[in-house]
Backbone bond lengths (Angstrom), bond angles and torsions (degrees), N, CA, C in turn:
res aa  C-N    CA-C-N  psi(-1)  N-CA   C-N-CA  omega(-1)  CA-C   N-CA-C  phi
1 M - - - 1.455 - - 1.522 109.34 -
2 E 1.320 117.56 139.32 1.453 120.69 175.05 1.525 109.78 -136.99
3 K 1.343 114.38 149.07 1.464 120.15 178.90 1.521 108.92 -154.71
4 D 1.314 115.37 162.38 1.457 120.50 177.31 1.531 109.72 -68.70
5 F 1.336 115.15 137.76 1.463 120.68 179.30 1.527 110.76 -111.29
6 G 1.314 117.06 0.51 1.453 121.13 -179.78 1.514 111.11 133.52
7 Q 1.323 115.94 179.25 1.456 122.27 -179.47 1.518 110.62 -120.58
8 L 1.336 115.25 140.37 1.450 121.73 174.27 1.531 109.88 -76.79
9 P 1.334 118.02 163.00 1.466 119.72 179.28 1.523 114.12 -55.24
10 D 1.349 117.44 -27.05 1.468 119.89 178.72 1.527 112.51 -85.05
11 G 1.334 117.04 4.36 1.451 121.37 177.38 1.512 115.34 92.17
12 K 1.330 117.76 -8.38 1.457 119.80 179.96 1.527 110.79 -70.70
13 V 1.318 115.05 141.07 1.460 121.09 -177.31 1.525 110.33 -85.87
14 V 1.316 115.74 133.59 1.466 121.99 172.82 1.524 107.94 -94.75
15 T 1.311 115.66 129.32 1.465 121.24 -176.53 1.520 110.73 -107.19
16 A 1.327 116.89 137.79 1.458 123.22 173.86 1.524 108.83 -103.95
17 F 1.321 115.92 129.48 1.463 122.94 178.92 1.525 108.13 -114.25
18 T 1.330 116.90 129.67 1.461 121.56 -179.11 1.522 110.83 -121.00
19 L 1.332 115.35 133.10 1.457 122.69 173.72 1.523 108.77 -113.11
20 E 1.335 116.89 143.82 1.460 121.49 176.93 1.520 108.90 -137.85
21 N 1.356 116.76 134.34 1.460 119.51 179.04 1.530 111.05 -99.56
22 I 1.318 116.59 -174.97 1.464 120.29 -174.89 1.530 112.41 -69.22
23 K 1.341 117.52 -16.66 1.467 121.35 176.78 1.522 112.13 -91.44
24 H 1.335 116.16 6.32 1.462 123.29 -178.51 1.528 112.80 67.38
25 T 1.322 115.98 18.87 1.456 119.74 168.48 1.521 108.03 -74.10
26 Q 1.328 116.57 135.32 1.460 121.01 -177.41 1.528 111.02 -126.11
27 I 1.325 114.69 145.94 1.462 119.88 166.01 1.521 107.42 -129.64
28 T 1.333 115.40 144.42 1.462 121.77 174.51 1.521 108.22 -127.09
29 A 1.315 115.78 135.06 1.460 121.83 173.67 1.524 108.15 -129.05
30 I 1.333 116.10 141.54 1.458 120.24 -179.72 1.528 109.94 -109.32
31 S 1.323 115.66 153.62 1.456 120.94 -174.03 1.525 112.62 -69.34
32 Y 1.328 118.29 -27.89 1.464 120.00 177.63 1.527 109.15 -70.98
33 G 1.327 116.21 115.43 1.448 121.38 -178.81 1.514 114.62 71.87
34 A 1.361 117.11 11.40 1.478 120.54 -173.67 1.529 108.87 45.02
35 T 1.325 114.87 47.39 1.466 123.73 -166.61 1.523 112.31 -86.09
36 W 1.335 115.91 134.00 1.465 122.50 173.98 1.527 106.98 -81.02
37 Q 1.323 115.23 107.71 1.461 120.11 -169.77 1.523 113.46 -97.10
38 S 1.341 117.95 -27.60 1.465 119.66 -176.89 1.528 110.25 -154.91
39 F 1.338 115.02 147.48 1.466 122.66 176.32 1.517 105.56 -148.74
40 S 1.326 117.42 105.63 1.460 119.90 -173.61 1.518 111.22 -127.64
41 V 1.336 114.03 150.40 1.458 121.71 174.57 1.518 107.84 -120.18
42 E 1.314 115.96 161.52 1.462 121.20 177.83 1.516 108.79 -109.93
43 R 1.345 115.42 127.23 1.467 120.67 177.74 1.522 107.98 -130.33
44 D 1.324 115.57 119.24 1.472 121.50 -178.18 1.523 110.95 53.48
45 G 1.330 115.22 38.85 1.451 120.71 176.80 1.509 115.09 80.21
46 V 1.342 116.74 3.21 1.461 120.96 -178.11 1.523 109.28 -111.52
47 K 1.330 115.10 132.77 1.457 120.73 178.62 1.521 110.08 -75.35
48 Q 1.330 116.92 133.63 1.453 122.55 179.22 1.525 108.88 -124.28
49 E 1.322 117.00 116.96 1.466 122.61 -179.49 1.523 110.06 -82.46
50 L 1.334 116.30 133.33 1.453 121.55 -177.54 1.523 113.17 -103.03
51 L 1.326 117.29 -14.63 1.455 120.93 -179.26 1.518 111.14 -99.55
52 V 1.318 115.31 153.30 1.455 120.70 164.61 1.521 105.49 -86.26
53 Q 1.335 116.33 111.28 1.455 120.39 -167.88 1.517 110.92 -147.36
54 F 1.325 115.37 175.97 1.457 122.02 -178.53 1.525 109.31 -130.86
55 D 1.326 115.77 154.52 1.461 120.90 -178.44 1.521 113.06 -106.32
56 D 1.338 117.07 5.78 1.461 119.00 177.45 1.524 109.26 -129.48
57 L 1.321 115.72 146.22 1.457 121.96 -176.03 1.523 111.78 -63.24
58 A 1.327 118.15 -35.89 1.465 121.15 -176.25 1.523 111.64 -55.50
59 A 1.338 117.31 -36.79 1.462 120.56 -179.40 1.525 111.58 -65.71
60 Y 1.327 116.92 -29.71 1.465 120.36 179.04 1.525 112.15 -82.81
61 L 1.326 116.90 -21.50 1.464 120.03 177.65 1.523 111.07 -79.15
62 D 1.312 116.89 -23.60 1.464 122.47 178.32 1.516 107.53 -121.99
63 N 1.332 115.94 75.16 1.455 121.92 -163.98 1.526 110.12 -133.57
64 P 1.333 118.75 76.36 1.469 120.02 -176.85 1.519 113.83 -64.61
65 F 1.341 116.98 -19.38 1.458 120.39 179.56 1.526 113.03 -87.78
66 H 1.329 117.84 -3.67 1.472 122.22 179.39 1.533 111.58 59.07
67 F 1.313 117.84 41.47 1.459 120.59 -176.95 1.526 110.98 -59.75
68 G 1.340 115.43 115.87 1.459 122.25 174.37 1.512 115.91 76.47
69 N 1.329 117.85 -5.01 1.469 119.83 -174.48 1.526 112.84 -66.65
70 T 1.332 116.09 148.01 1.453 120.65 161.59 1.525 107.12 -78.20
71 I 1.337 116.28 127.91 1.460 122.38 -178.18 1.530 109.00 -108.25
72 G 1.306 117.12 131.62 1.454 122.05 178.89 1.516 110.03 -175.83
73 R 1.299 119.66 173.22 1.447 125.21 2.89 1.522 113.27 -63.17
74 V 1.361 115.38 -26.44 1.461 119.63 -175.65 1.524 109.90 -127.51
75 G 1.327 116.73 120.74 1.447 121.18 175.57 1.516 111.59 -81.90
76 G 1.325 116.46 150.82 1.450 121.15 178.72 1.520 111.87 85.27
77 R 1.326 115.40 -161.28 1.451 121.46 -174.33 1.523 112.56 -101.00
78 L 1.318 115.61 141.32 1.458 123.47 170.77 1.524 107.82 -113.57
79 S 1.330 117.60 128.05 1.460 121.30 -174.30 1.519 112.92 -83.09
80 K 1.308 117.43 -12.96 1.463 121.45 178.29 1.529 109.47 -117.99
81 T 1.323 114.95 159.60 1.464 119.61 176.92 1.524 112.50 -114.87
82 D 1.344 117.51 -13.92 1.470 121.76 179.44 1.518 109.70 -115.21
83 Y 1.353 115.23 133.66 1.458 119.91 -176.89 1.521 111.57 -138.09
84 D 1.332 114.53 141.65 1.464 122.77 167.11 1.511 106.39 -121.68
85 I 1.319 117.00 115.27 1.461 121.26 -178.06 1.520 108.71 -123.35
86 N 1.313 115.91 102.28 1.464 121.27 177.53 1.528 112.16 48.75
87 G 1.335 115.33 46.90 1.457 120.07 176.19 1.511 115.20 94.49
88 A 1.320 118.37 -11.90 1.468 121.36 177.88 1.526 108.74 -98.08
89 H 1.332 116.97 125.10 1.462 121.22 179.84 1.524 109.56 -112.26
90 F 1.324 116.28 140.95 1.452 120.41 173.92 1.522 110.13 -154.45
91 T 1.316 115.60 155.03 1.465 123.66 179.34 1.523 108.41 -125.84
92 L 1.327 115.89 131.19 1.458 121.79 -179.30 1.524 110.85 -104.24
93 T 1.309 115.94 149.43 1.460 122.09 177.07 1.526 109.24 -83.81
94 P 1.340 118.06 120.49 1.468 119.32 -179.58 1.524 111.55 -68.02
95 N 1.321 115.74 149.39 1.468 120.28 178.25 1.515 112.95 -140.74
96 D 1.360 116.59 9.42 1.465 119.28 -176.15 1.529 108.68 -152.05
97 H 1.326 117.21 91.73 1.465 122.23 178.83 1.525 112.36 54.17
98 G 1.324 116.80 40.92 1.458 121.21 179.99 1.508 114.21 82.89
99 N 1.332 117.28 -1.62 1.461 122.80 178.21 1.526 109.65 -108.97
100 V 1.315 115.66 -176.92 1.466 120.74 179.83 1.524 108.58 -117.50
101 L 1.315 116.80 121.74 1.465 122.58 178.93 1.523 109.76 -110.90
102 H 1.337 115.91 126.55 1.468 122.22 176.58 1.538 112.05 53.23
103 S 1.323 115.60 37.74 1.472 123.93 176.36 1.517 114.04 72.80
104 G 1.327 117.38 3.97 1.456 121.00 172.84 1.518 112.82 59.79
105 I 1.328 115.87 -129.72 1.468 121.27 -175.33 1.525 112.23 -75.79
106 N 1.318 117.20 -2.36 1.465 121.12 -175.74 1.527 112.71 -102.50
107 G 1.326 117.65 14.41 1.448 120.62 -165.64 1.513 116.94 -70.10
108 F 1.341 114.94 151.31 1.463 123.07 170.04 1.524 111.30 -64.61
109 D 1.335 116.55 -22.56 1.455 121.95 -166.68 1.519 114.55 -79.58
110 A 1.331 118.40 -14.94 1.474 120.62 -172.26 1.523 113.08 -115.84
111 V 1.330 116.43 27.07 1.464 121.13 178.34 1.524 109.42 -134.38
112 N 1.321 115.75 159.94 1.455 121.50 178.50 1.526 109.67 -92.26
113 W 1.316 116.69 128.52 1.464 122.83 -178.83 1.531 110.07 -98.42
114 H 1.319 115.68 159.68 1.470 120.69 170.95 1.520 108.25 -84.95
115 G 1.328 117.05 128.84 1.453 120.51 -176.96 1.513 113.30 -124.96
116 E 1.321 114.87 148.80 1.468 122.68 174.40 1.526 108.24 -145.13
117 A 1.332 116.25 146.08 1.462 121.34 176.07 1.517 109.10 -119.42
118 R 1.338 115.15 147.60 1.466 118.92 177.91 1.517 110.24 -150.59
119 N 1.340 115.26 152.92 1.457 123.02 179.21 1.522 109.05 -93.68
120 L 1.345 115.69 133.88 1.468 121.15 -179.10 1.522 112.23 -111.91
121 G 1.314 117.69 12.58 1.473 120.26 -178.17 1.521 109.96 98.49
122 T 1.341 117.36 -94.32 1.464 120.94 178.39 1.529 111.64 -88.38
123 A 1.311 116.95 6.38 1.463 122.66 176.18 1.523 108.35 -150.07
124 A 1.326 115.24 168.37 1.458 121.17 174.55 1.516 107.50 -144.72
125 E 1.331 116.25 157.04 1.455 117.93 -176.37 1.519 112.46 -143.22
126 I 1.339 113.99 154.63 1.456 123.57 171.39 1.515 106.33 -112.81
127 N 1.313 116.17 128.85 1.459 120.40 -177.41 1.530 109.50 -119.61
128 F 1.350 115.96 120.31 1.462 122.12 177.52 1.523 109.88 -108.96
129 T 1.332 117.40 136.39 1.458 121.58 177.36 1.524 109.53 -132.19
130 R 1.341 114.82 150.62 1.460 120.58 179.08 1.528 108.73 -166.48
131 T 1.317 117.13 142.98 1.462 121.99 174.58 1.523 108.87 -104.45
132 F 1.332 116.01 134.42 1.457 122.48 -177.17 1.528 110.47 -117.09
133 D 1.318 114.84 129.57 1.462 122.12 176.71 1.523 105.89 -132.92
134 D 1.338 116.88 93.77 1.460 121.21 -168.12 1.521 109.82 -139.08
135 E 1.347 117.76 -150.98 1.462 121.03 -176.87 1.523 113.07 -71.13
136 F 1.313 118.13 -25.17 1.460 120.30 175.28 1.527 109.64 -68.17
137 A 1.316 115.90 153.00 1.461 120.00 178.78 1.527 110.18 -66.26
138 G 1.341 115.73 142.72 1.447 121.32 172.83 1.515 114.50 81.15
139 Q 1.313 114.81 151.51 1.461 121.49 171.24 1.531 107.22 -86.97
140 L 1.319 115.57 122.41 1.459 121.38 -173.74 1.517 111.04 -105.95
141 A 1.320 116.61 124.00 1.463 122.02 170.81 1.528 106.94 -95.17
142 A 1.341 115.72 112.28 1.460 121.12 -174.67 1.523 110.88 -112.43
143 Q 1.330 114.74 150.82 1.468 121.28 178.67 1.519 108.71 -140.84
144 V 1.333 115.84 136.09 1.462 122.34 176.01 1.522 107.62 -128.26
145 T 1.331 116.40 124.07 1.458 121.73 -177.27 1.527 110.31 -121.04
146 Y 1.335 116.27 130.03 1.463 123.21 172.40 1.529 106.80 -105.05
147 R 1.331 117.17 120.91 1.472 120.65 -177.24 1.525 109.25 -126.16
148 L 1.323 116.92 116.62 1.468 123.59 -178.96 1.519 109.35 -110.54
149 D 1.357 116.18 130.03 1.464 118.47 178.37 1.527 110.51 -110.60
150 D 1.326 116.52 179.81 1.461 121.87 -175.24 1.524 113.52 -79.17
151 E 1.343 117.02 -2.55 1.464 121.19 177.71 1.526 111.46 -103.10
152 D 1.330 116.51 20.18 1.461 123.00 179.01 1.525 113.18 62.69
153 R 1.310 114.64 34.51 1.464 121.06 174.69 1.523 108.25 -107.26
154 L 1.319 115.19 129.98 1.456 121.37 175.21 1.523 109.08 -116.94
155 D 1.322 116.50 124.30 1.458 122.28 171.85 1.526 108.55 -104.70
156 I 1.331 116.69 133.32 1.459 121.76 168.19 1.519 106.60 -111.97
157 I 1.328 115.60 120.62 1.462 121.96 -172.18 1.525 108.86 -116.09
158 F 1.325 115.56 124.65 1.471 122.00 178.65 1.523 108.62 -108.29
159 S 1.327 116.11 136.38 1.454 119.93 178.71 1.518 109.08 -141.59
160 G 1.342 116.65 144.04 1.452 119.98 178.97 1.512 112.23 -151.86
161 V 1.327 115.93 146.75 1.462 122.84 173.10 1.524 106.98 -140.25
162 S 1.340 116.44 136.26 1.457 121.81 -172.86 1.524 111.06 -124.85
163 T 1.333 115.75 152.98 1.464 120.79 177.69 1.525 111.93 -78.13
164 E 1.354 117.14 -16.19 1.461 121.87 177.82 1.518 109.11 -136.88
165 N 1.334 116.56 163.34 1.455 120.09 172.99 1.526 108.75 -58.70
166 T 1.317 116.71 131.88 1.455 120.74 -175.88 1.521 109.62 -150.31
167 L 1.347 116.82 -172.22 1.454 122.29 176.57 1.522 109.29 -108.22
168 F 1.357 115.19 145.96 1.461 119.42 -178.23 1.523 108.61 -152.32
169 N 1.326 115.81 107.01 1.464 122.59 178.10 1.531 108.74 -148.09
170 P 1.336 116.99 65.01 1.466 120.62 -176.19 1.522 112.18 -77.40
171 M 1.316 115.92 159.27 1.468 120.82 175.57 1.517 109.60 -159.10
172 T 1.344 114.95 170.51 1.460 122.10 177.72 1.519 108.92 -104.78
173 H 1.330 116.04 122.88 1.464 121.40 -177.05 1.528 108.59 -93.01
174 V 1.319 115.50 66.87 1.458 121.62 -173.39 1.522 110.29 -99.10
175 Y 1.337 116.06 142.80 1.464 122.39 -179.89 1.531 109.20 -115.77
176 F 1.328 114.99 139.45 1.454 121.34 -178.49 1.528 111.26 -116.18
177 N 1.324 114.48 148.61 1.460 123.43 164.33 1.519 105.28 -150.38
178 L 1.325 116.69 107.82 1.465 121.15 -171.21 1.521 113.41 -78.39
179 V 1.336 117.77 -5.50 1.468 119.86 178.71 1.517 112.39 -115.20
180 G 1.311 118.10 0.78 1.454 119.60 174.64 1.516 113.36 125.65
181 K 1.313 114.00 145.00 1.457 121.61 178.85 1.533 110.93 -55.61
182 D 1.326 115.87 140.27 1.466 124.56 178.13 1.525 113.48 77.48
183 Q 1.323 117.93 3.53 1.462 120.63 178.74 1.540 110.26 -91.90
184 D 1.303 115.76 148.02 1.463 122.49 178.08 1.538 109.73 -61.39
185 I 1.334 116.34 131.61 1.475 119.23 -179.50 1.521 113.00 -99.32
186 S 1.329 117.99 5.39 1.465 120.11 -172.12 1.529 113.23 -62.10
187 Q 1.350 116.85 -25.03 1.460 118.98 -179.32 1.540 112.70 -96.67
188 H 1.330 117.04 1.32 1.465 118.98 168.30 1.523 108.56 -61.86
189 K 1.323 116.12 144.39 1.469 120.66 -177.65 1.524 109.66 -107.36
190 L 1.317 115.00 131.86 1.463 122.11 -173.74 1.516 110.29 -121.26
191 Q 1.330 115.15 143.38 1.461 121.47 172.77 1.522 108.05 -136.45
192 I 1.337 116.84 133.88 1.460 122.02 179.11 1.523 108.22 -130.82
193 A 1.321 116.29 126.70 1.468 121.51 178.33 1.526 108.38 -78.61
194 S 1.323 115.18 80.35 1.458 120.58 -173.13 1.521 110.17 -152.04
195 R 1.324 115.38 143.61 1.457 121.37 174.98 1.526 111.79 -111.10
196 Q 1.331 117.26 -11.01 1.458 120.89 -174.93 1.527 111.17 -142.26
197 H 1.317 115.75 154.58 1.463 122.12 173.20 1.529 108.65 -132.17
198 L 1.328 116.20 168.05 1.458 120.75 -177.20 1.529 111.18 -88.22
199 E 1.310 115.68 135.94 1.458 121.34 170.06 1.525 108.27 -77.54
200 V 1.342 117.28 139.25 1.460 121.59 179.88 1.522 109.85 -129.21
201 D 1.345 115.51 160.39 1.461 120.03 176.91 1.527 109.58 -90.01
202 N 1.326 117.04 -169.47 1.469 119.50 -174.72 1.522 113.57 -73.37
203 H 1.349 117.66 -6.10 1.459 121.72 172.88 1.535 111.35 -107.08
204 M 1.317 116.62 16.32 1.467 123.51 177.47 1.528 112.81 66.48
205 I 1.330 116.65 25.37 1.460 121.64 176.55 1.524 108.79 -94.08
206 P 1.330 119.31 129.94 1.463 120.47 177.73 1.526 112.08 -57.86
207 T 1.330 115.87 136.49 1.460 120.95 178.46 1.522 112.01 -83.45
208 G 1.323 116.45 -17.26 1.459 121.39 -173.71 1.514 112.50 106.74
209 N 1.338 116.15 -13.23 1.461 120.87 179.20 1.526 110.70 -90.85
210 V 1.332 115.39 147.23 1.466 120.99 172.33 1.518 108.17 -114.57
211 I 1.332 115.61 143.07 1.469 122.37 -173.34 1.522 108.81 -120.53
212 D 1.341 115.97 139.50 1.469 119.94 176.31 1.519 110.38 -66.00
213 N 1.333 115.89 140.11 1.465 121.67 -179.76 1.516 113.93 -79.29
214 Q 1.314 117.19 -27.77 1.461 121.03 -169.64 1.525 111.69 -56.11
215 N 1.326 114.90 132.71 1.469 123.24 179.04 1.530 113.07 64.94
216 T 1.333 116.09 26.61 1.464 121.48 173.74 1.526 108.39 -126.35
217 K 1.324 116.55 172.80 1.461 120.27 177.99 1.516 111.98 -67.46
218 F 1.336 117.35 -10.99 1.463 122.29 -178.13 1.532 112.70 -88.94
219 D 1.312 117.56 0.64 1.464 120.86 -175.83 1.527 110.15 -86.04
220 F 1.345 114.86 98.55 1.462 121.54 174.92 1.530 110.21 -117.19
221 A 1.333 115.62 33.67 1.465 119.74 178.31 1.523 110.59 -60.52
222 H 1.326 116.19 -30.08 1.463 122.05 176.20 1.529 108.25 -119.87
223 L 1.311 115.84 145.42 1.460 122.41 -176.70 1.517 110.80 -58.99
224 H 1.344 116.78 123.99 1.457 119.52 173.02 1.525 109.81 -157.30
225 A 1.328 115.43 165.47 1.462 121.75 -173.85 1.522 111.54 -65.12
226 L 1.339 115.40 145.92 1.457 121.16 178.29 1.525 111.68 -63.44
227 G 1.315 117.14 -38.25 1.447 120.57 -176.54 1.520 111.54 71.53
228 Q 1.324 116.09 -160.07 1.463 121.86 -173.70 1.530 113.23 -93.73
229 E 1.313 118.31 1.97 1.468 121.12 179.72 1.528 110.76 -65.01
230 H 1.320 114.66 147.22 1.468 120.46 172.39 1.520 108.73 -98.29
231 Y 1.335 115.71 138.87 1.465 120.61 179.30 1.523 110.46 -127.99
232 D 1.302 114.89 135.78 1.466 123.71 166.75 1.514 104.64 -148.72
233 D 1.343 115.85 69.19 1.459 121.54 -163.97 1.523 111.63 -141.58
234 A 1.330 114.40 160.18 1.463 121.54 -177.22 1.521 110.21 -114.74
235 W 1.321 115.37 130.41 1.459 123.10 176.35 1.528 109.66 -105.18
236 V 1.323 116.03 143.64 1.459 122.03 173.75 1.526 107.50 -88.29
237 L 1.320 117.22 116.05 1.461 119.77 -179.31 1.527 110.17 -72.83
238 D 1.316 115.14 140.01 1.464 121.89 -178.94 1.530 109.30 -69.18
239 P 1.332 119.07 116.01 1.465 120.15 -177.45 1.523 113.52 -66.64
240 S 1.329 117.17 -18.85 1.466 120.54 -179.93 1.522 111.96 -102.46
241 R 1.329 116.83 17.56 1.471 120.18 -176.35 1.527 111.44 -61.85
242 Q 1.286 114.55 148.68 1.451 122.24 172.59 1.525 107.06 -105.89
243 G 1.304 117.66 109.24 1.447 120.46 -176.37 1.513 111.49 105.36
244 E 1.326 115.20 -168.41 1.450 121.18 -172.20 1.526 111.93 -76.37
245 G 1.336 114.79 159.65 1.451 120.32 -178.74 1.514 113.03 -72.91
246 V 1.345 117.02 -38.69 1.462 121.38 -174.58 1.527 108.89 -136.62
247 G 1.320 115.75 140.90 1.455 121.58 173.42 1.518 109.90 -131.34
248 L 1.323 116.95 134.86 1.464 122.35 177.95 1.522 107.80 -126.84
249 T 1.332 116.86 126.08 1.460 122.57 -175.40 1.528 109.89 -123.63
250 S 1.319 115.83 138.51 1.460 120.71 178.24 1.526 109.94 -64.98
251 P 1.338 118.11 157.55 1.465 120.65 -177.34 1.523 114.09 -55.00
252 D 1.346 117.65 -36.47 1.467 119.93 -179.85 1.525 112.55 -88.53
253 E 1.343 116.49 3.87 1.472 123.75 177.82 1.525 113.26 62.27
254 S 1.341 116.48 22.34 1.458 119.72 178.69 1.531 112.26 -84.51
255 L 1.331 116.64 -14.60 1.456 120.66 -175.94 1.525 109.17 -143.80
256 T 1.315 115.20 131.12 1.468 120.96 177.16 1.512 109.05 -127.28
257 L 1.318 115.63 138.43 1.454 122.52 173.93 1.522 107.59 -119.97
258 T 1.325 116.81 122.18 1.458 120.38 174.61 1.521 109.01 -105.11
259 V 1.330 115.29 148.37 1.453 121.58 -177.87 1.523 108.31 -135.56
260 D 1.325 115.60 134.53 1.462 119.28 178.41 1.516 109.17 -146.47
261 S 1.338 116.28 161.15 1.459 120.26 179.52 1.513 109.91 -152.85
262 D 1.332 115.08 174.32 1.460 121.25 178.24 1.526 111.45 -96.59
263 R 1.347 116.83 19.07 1.458 120.86 177.85 1.530 111.11 -119.39
264 N 1.313 116.97 176.05 1.467 120.18 -163.11 1.517 115.97 -99.74
265 G 1.343 118.11 2.60 1.451 117.88 -175.15 1.506 114.21 -142.73
266 V 1.331 114.62 164.71 1.460 121.38 172.10 1.524 108.01 -144.18
267 V 1.321 115.82 134.66 1.460 122.15 172.26 1.527 107.78 -103.17
268 V 1.318 115.98 129.76 1.461 122.09 176.25 1.520 107.56 -114.02
269 F 1.331 115.27 129.81 1.461 121.41 -175.56 1.521 108.61 -135.80
270 T 1.338 116.52 126.33 1.458 120.84 176.90 1.523 108.93 -102.51
271 A 1.334 116.19 138.44 1.458 119.82 -173.61 1.520 110.38 -151.83
272 N 1.331 114.06 173.78 1.457 122.29 172.29 1.520 107.00 -144.71
273 P 1.338 118.08 118.74 1.464 120.07 179.38 1.529 112.56 -59.08
274 D 1.325 116.21 -23.89 1.455 121.67 177.37 1.525 108.20 -92.17
275 D 1.330 116.75 98.25 1.456 120.98 -174.15 1.521 113.44 -65.23
276 S 1.333 117.40 -11.98 1.463 119.96 -178.47 1.527 112.39 -80.53
277 S 1.319 117.16 -4.85 1.456 120.85 -177.03 1.526 110.21 -118.30
278 D 1.334 115.58 143.22 1.465 120.97 176.24 1.528 111.97 -89.01
279 I 1.328 117.45 -7.59 1.462 120.82 179.79 1.522 109.30 -74.44
280 K 1.328 116.60 130.56 1.460 120.83 179.02 1.523 109.09 -85.13
281 T 1.335 115.36 125.36 1.464 120.38 -176.33 1.522 112.93 -120.15
282 A 1.324 117.44 1.36 1.462 120.37 -176.14 1.515 109.57 -143.10
283 L 1.321 116.13 134.69 1.462 122.34 179.11 1.519 109.27 -120.89
284 A 1.330 116.27 113.53 1.466 120.64 176.26 1.517 109.39 -87.85
285 I 1.336 115.07 135.59 1.462 122.19 174.58 1.519 106.47 -123.18
286 E 1.330 116.95 106.95 1.460 122.89 -170.82 1.529 109.42 -113.16
287 M 1.333 116.02 101.81 1.460 121.10 -178.82 1.526 109.00 -85.50
288 Q 1.339 116.60 122.17 1.449 120.45 -175.55 1.526 110.01 -163.32
289 T 1.335 116.58 169.41 1.451 119.62 164.98 1.517 107.48 -65.90
290 L 1.320 117.50 147.22 1.461 121.36 -173.19 1.528 112.10 -50.74
291 P 1.332 117.58 140.58 1.465 121.12 -177.74 1.528 112.44 -57.99
292 D 1.347 115.04 145.65 1.473 123.08 177.24 1.528 111.64 60.66
293 A 1.331 116.15 28.26 1.464 120.71 -174.14 1.526 112.82 -59.01
294 V 1.327 117.87 -34.49 1.462 120.62 -176.47 1.523 111.72 -65.13
295 N 1.333 117.09 -18.86 1.462 121.15 -177.41 1.523 114.18 -104.70
296 H 1.343 117.44 5.49 1.464 120.27 -177.91 1.529 110.27 -139.58
297 E 1.303 115.81 121.12 1.464 120.70 179.13 1.528 109.85 -62.32
298 G 1.316 115.79 134.65 1.454 121.19 177.62 1.512 115.23 89.18
299 F 1.335 117.77 -2.92 1.460 120.36 -179.49 1.530 112.45 -85.74
300 G 1.313 117.71 -13.21 1.464 120.36 -179.74 1.513 111.86 122.92
301 D 1.317 115.54 163.08 1.467 122.48 -175.70 1.526 109.54 -103.14
302 I 1.329 116.95 112.98 1.468 120.15 176.96 1.532 111.17 -113.73
303 V 1.320 117.02 15.40 1.468 120.54 175.71 1.522 109.13 -81.51
304 L 1.320 115.32 128.75 1.460 121.73 175.34 1.527 107.88 -104.19
305 P 1.336 118.02 106.60 1.466 119.69 -179.37 1.522 111.50 -65.41
306 A 1.312 115.53 149.11 1.463 121.09 -179.14 1.518 111.18 -54.69
307 N 1.322 115.29 135.60 1.470 124.29 173.13 1.529 113.64 65.36
308 E 1.331 116.99 15.53 1.463 121.04 173.18 1.530 108.40 -111.04
309 T 1.328 116.25 144.96 1.463 121.00 179.30 1.522 110.11 -98.61
310 K 1.318 116.31 130.49 1.464 121.30 171.81 1.525 108.25 -113.43
311 T 1.329 115.05 139.66 1.462 121.07 -179.64 1.524 109.10 -132.77
312 Y 1.333 116.42 134.37 1.452 122.72 177.41 1.528 109.05 -127.91
313 T 1.337 115.98 149.92 1.462 120.84 -179.17 1.521 110.72 -131.56
314 V 1.323 115.87 135.78 1.465 122.84 171.03 1.525 107.27 -117.72
315 T 1.327 116.63 134.15 1.467 121.70 -176.48 1.526 110.32 -118.47
316 Y 1.336 114.90 129.59 1.461 123.18 176.42 1.524 107.88 -114.45
317 Q 1.326 116.57 130.34 1.464 120.88 -178.48 1.519 109.58 -128.28
318 I 1.336 116.05 123.83 1.470 121.29 177.50 1.528 109.09 -90.69
319 K 1.322 114.74 137.57 1.467 120.54 172.53 1.526 108.34 -133.34
320 K 1.343 117.15 113.29 1.455 121.57 176.99 1.527 108.95 -93.90
321 S 1.334 116.77 156.87 1.460 120.70 -175.08 1.516 111.72 -59.21
322 E 1.325 116.97 -34.63 1.472 119.09 -179.36 1.529 111.82 -72.28
323 D 1.356 117.39 -13.35 1.466 120.55 178.41 1.516 112.16 -85.23
324 K 1.350 116.04 -15.99 1.465 119.20 -172.16 1.511 110.98 -76.89
């Protein structure tokens, strides 16, 4: 299903695409920012929204938290603004304490994408495409696909090919609250298959050091409540893990969402769209190659060689108590 979601200031129409499976689980993504706008399940005939989201376009146009946006070419922070990558040079405009956050003025999140939806039989997908010619080297043809199947599995697939060597580390800046928008998330239970997290400086830029999680607030090796701690941090996912990288469970344990990807890191960020409150009501789970990877040996490869296609997948799986 598709419908108009509003108009941009330049008059272009933003389209909302909705997929629904046989369990009445729905996802909606809008063309502006290739944004994940809704993710709902049905329980006893009642729709339950799992995302912190908005129903009007204006909220997404003035969205400092990047709710649901696709972030690229590079998600997270870059500590440098000038790059030479195998003969390709480019300079980025800083937007965060002299650094670049979420690609700055070049982002995937602030443009309208071309979208199409199609049925695949036991699954359906929304496919967004857009070509980018900006401060990063090379003209990038990017694609973001949302694929929902009948087993309550959602894959988000990122793909890119560039005319020059460039950087490519896209992710979805989605926020969850499994008990409802505006509700305290402190009793949500989190598990991360990780033994280490990244050390950062006072501007949240990775120093290059990794720190053991054990006996720190970063230790989510076993499922436990988030509590009142604030997080804006990156965990190194265990490459030998058995099972998913991240698990999030509602306080009453009636609903679990697992998240996994083919990359080595996850950023967890707690926030509240209402800046007047100290209560955290939104939990971002950002699956990506570790932030600032191009500037730190061992953090991962985010270089996209010219004329080669790179594809990454993030998988979200819902498990309700009645399914267990």
